[in-house]
N, C-alpha and C positions, 0 to 999 in steps of 0.2 A: 210612467211607473205608478202603480197603485199605492195608496196609503194603507199600511197594515191596520190602522185603526178603523178603516171603513170596510175591511174584508168581511164577507159573510161567514157565518159559522160553518158553512159547507166547505170552505177552503181552509179553515183553521186546522192545525195539527191535532190529532186525537190526544187525549190525556194519557200520560204514561200509566201502564198497568203496574201499580206499586206492589201488589201481591205477587205478581210474576217476578218482579225485580228482587223482592225479598227472598223468594224461593231460589232464584238463581244464585244470589249472594250466599245463602245458606249452603247450597251445594258446593260452591267454590271453597267456602271456609271448611267444610267437611273434607273435601278433597285435599286441601292443604294440610289439615291435621293428620289425615291418613298418610300423606307423603312424609311428613315429619316423623310419624310413628313407624314408617317402613312397611305399611300395609296397603299402600295405594294400589298395588297390582293384584290384590287378593280379594275374592268375593267375601263380603262381610258375613254372609250366612253359612256358606258351604266351605269356605277356606280354599276353594279352587282358584287357580290363577285366572285373572281377567286378561284376555288376549290384548296385546299392544294395539292391534288394529281396531278393536272395540274402544279402547281408551282414546285412541286418536280421533275417532268419530264422536265419542261421548266422554269428554275428559272428567266429568263429575260422576261417572257411573260408579255404583257401589256394588253391583252384582254382575256376574258374568252372564253373557247371553245364553239363553236356553236352546 
């Protein structure tokens, strides 16, 4: 078994993408706020319904697919 302290940088795990994590978290928080407000299933711009199938694939979607 190899010692983790002697592993090369090539085998080390990549650093987490904190910007992406923050964007993902913001999307989840916005979706939860929309759920509390009763607007989760509604396009934020047009007011059109967002299909359940789209929300199943993209749970933080704020717009209906075009």
